[in-house]
PLY file of the C-alpha trace (Angstrom):
ply
format ascii 1.0
element vertex 176
property float x
property float y
property float z
element edge 175
property int vertex1
property int vertex2
end_header
93.18 95.78 90.96
96.32 97.44 89.66
97.72 97.80 86.18
101.48 97.77 85.56
102.71 98.91 82.16
106.01 98.54 80.31
108.81 100.22 82.20
107.59 98.75 85.51
109.44 95.48 85.09
107.66 94.51 81.86
108.73 94.33 78.26
107.43 96.91 75.80
103.89 96.23 74.63
102.92 94.38 77.81
100.42 95.23 80.52
100.09 93.31 83.79
96.78 93.42 85.66
97.09 92.46 89.33
93.81 91.16 90.76
92.99 91.26 94.47
89.75 89.43 95.22
87.17 90.74 97.64
87.46 88.51 100.68
85.28 88.32 103.77
87.15 89.00 106.99
86.74 86.68 109.95
87.00 88.65 113.18
88.93 91.33 111.34
91.42 88.90 109.86
92.09 87.42 106.44
93.50 84.02 105.60
96.22 84.06 102.96
94.29 81.63 100.76
91.46 84.17 100.48
93.76 86.61 98.68
94.49 84.39 95.70
91.81 84.72 93.00
90.61 81.47 91.49
91.55 80.56 87.92
87.99 81.10 86.65
88.06 84.72 87.84
91.45 85.37 86.25
90.32 83.75 83.00
87.09 85.79 82.91
88.99 89.06 83.44
91.56 88.11 80.79
88.79 87.25 78.31
87.04 90.57 78.92
90.29 92.50 78.43
91.19 90.49 75.33
88.14 91.90 73.55
89.24 95.50 74.05
93.06 95.43 74.10
95.16 97.20 71.50
96.47 94.95 68.76
100.02 93.90 69.62
99.54 94.42 73.34
100.18 91.46 75.62
97.88 91.41 78.67
98.83 89.35 81.71
96.23 88.84 84.46
97.49 87.47 87.76
97.39 87.92 91.53
99.85 90.34 93.13
102.75 89.19 95.22
102.14 89.42 98.97
104.70 90.52 101.52
103.90 88.94 104.86
104.46 91.25 107.83
104.89 90.22 111.44
104.92 92.91 114.11
106.37 92.06 117.51
105.47 94.74 120.04
105.78 95.40 123.74
103.22 97.75 125.31
102.55 99.14 128.76
98.89 99.41 129.73
97.27 102.14 131.79
96.64 101.42 135.49
93.65 99.13 136.09
93.37 98.24 132.39
92.90 94.60 131.43
96.12 93.41 129.80
94.24 90.76 127.81
91.80 93.35 126.41
94.65 95.72 125.51
96.48 92.86 123.79
93.36 91.87 121.83
92.71 95.49 120.80
96.34 95.96 119.73
96.24 92.80 117.62
92.96 93.94 116.05
94.54 97.33 115.22
97.54 95.66 113.56
95.45 93.20 111.53
93.13 96.04 110.47
95.92 98.43 109.43
98.15 95.89 107.66
95.30 94.61 105.51
95.60 94.55 101.71
91.85 95.06 101.20
90.60 97.39 103.94
93.74 98.62 105.69
96.39 101.21 104.97
96.51 104.90 105.84
93.13 105.68 104.24
91.30 102.44 105.10
90.90 101.64 101.38
93.42 98.81 101.26
97.18 98.84 101.60
98.71 100.71 98.63
100.82 98.63 96.24
104.53 99.04 96.93
104.06 101.10 100.12
106.69 100.22 102.75
105.82 99.41 106.35
107.59 101.68 108.82
108.07 101.26 112.57
106.99 104.86 113.28
103.62 104.24 111.67
103.17 101.04 113.70
104.08 102.93 116.90
101.36 105.44 116.06
98.74 102.75 115.39
99.52 101.00 118.68
99.68 104.19 120.73
96.11 104.98 119.62
94.80 101.70 121.08
92.55 102.37 124.11
94.31 101.90 127.46
97.83 101.81 126.00
100.00 103.96 128.22
103.18 103.55 126.22
104.52 101.62 123.24
107.82 100.29 124.59
109.14 98.49 121.50
108.13 97.65 117.92
109.97 95.28 115.61
108.89 94.55 112.05
109.73 91.31 110.28
109.14 90.28 106.71
107.45 86.88 106.63
106.63 84.37 103.94
102.93 83.52 104.42
103.32 80.22 102.56
106.32 78.82 104.49
106.15 80.81 107.74
109.82 81.81 107.41
110.58 85.16 109.03
113.34 87.59 108.07
115.44 89.93 110.19
113.94 92.70 112.32
113.82 96.06 110.59
112.52 99.59 111.08
111.36 99.81 107.44
110.10 96.87 105.43
110.32 97.54 101.71
107.46 96.30 99.54
107.89 95.72 95.79
105.75 97.81 93.39
103.62 94.78 92.44
103.19 93.65 96.06
100.79 94.19 98.95
101.29 93.55 102.64
99.57 90.75 104.51
99.39 90.48 108.31
101.10 87.33 109.48
101.20 86.16 113.12
101.69 89.40 115.06
102.87 89.12 118.65
101.96 91.67 121.31
103.05 91.56 124.94
101.33 93.90 127.39
102.96 94.81 130.68
100.84 96.34 133.42
101.60 99.92 134.53
0 1
1 2
2 3
3 4
4 5
5 6
6 7
7 8
8 9
9 10
10 11
11 12
12 13
13 14
14 15
15 16
16 17
17 18
18 19
19 20
20 21
21 22
22 23
23 24
24 25
25 26
26 27
27 28
28 29
29 30
30 31
31 32
32 33
33 34
34 35
35 36
36 37
37 38
38 39
39 40
40 41
41 42
42 43
43 44
44 45
45 46
46 47
47 48
48 49
49 50
50 51
51 52
52 53
53 54
54 55
55 56
56 57
57 58
58 59
59 60
60 61
61 62
62 63
63 64
64 65
65 66
66 67
67 68
68 69
69 70
70 71
71 72
72 73
73 74
74 75
75 76
76 77
77 78
78 79
79 80
80 81
81 82
82 83
83 84
84 85
85 86
86 87
87 88
88 89
89 90
90 91
91 92
92 93
93 94
94 95
95 96
96 97
97 98
98 99
99 100
100 101
101 102
102 103
103 104
104 105
105 106
106 107
107 108
108 109
109 110
110 111
111 112
112 113
113 114
114 115
115 116
116 117
117 118
118 119
119 120
120 121
121 122
122 123
123 124
124 125
125 126
126 127
127 128
128 129
129 130
130 131
131 132
132 133
133 134
134 135
135 136
136 137
137 138
138 139
139 140
140 141
141 142
142 143
143 144
144 145
145 146
146 147
147 148
148 149
149 150
150 151
151 152
152 153
153 154
154 155
155 156
156 157
157 158
158 159
159 160
160 161
161 162
162 163
163 164
164 165
165 166
166 167
167 168
168 169
169 170
170 171
171 172
172 173
173 174
174 175
């Protein structure tokens, strides 16, 4: 949950509460639908806050925006390593790190508004067992509702009221 106050894109006297639901991961992955809280939850939170808000304060309770992220990477595996196992481990590492609930630099969820940088992704992939070398990393913004993908970038900006969401990473592993 995050609270945005006036001056962060809101009019004076307004507070926006962004609600991220707890969602069970399936094989280390989240489905986009799991990240949208149901209306009953949002209504219950709004009702609770209504009873203790300052008079004249407008409280908005809603889900955050999500910035889909697709990483396309090319790796070289160590000699005698299984390319399929390296690929699976690299994908797991990406889905784990670029996770709004349990990912990020501290493993406590991706911080709101934190950009995604290619250097950080290089580091995550280089730490995967049996990766000899990370040859290439490209980051794309993606819309998780339409599947549309933006241009490749080295730094993907994320709005202050947004979190990242892993969307269809692609990893190719070349043998040593």
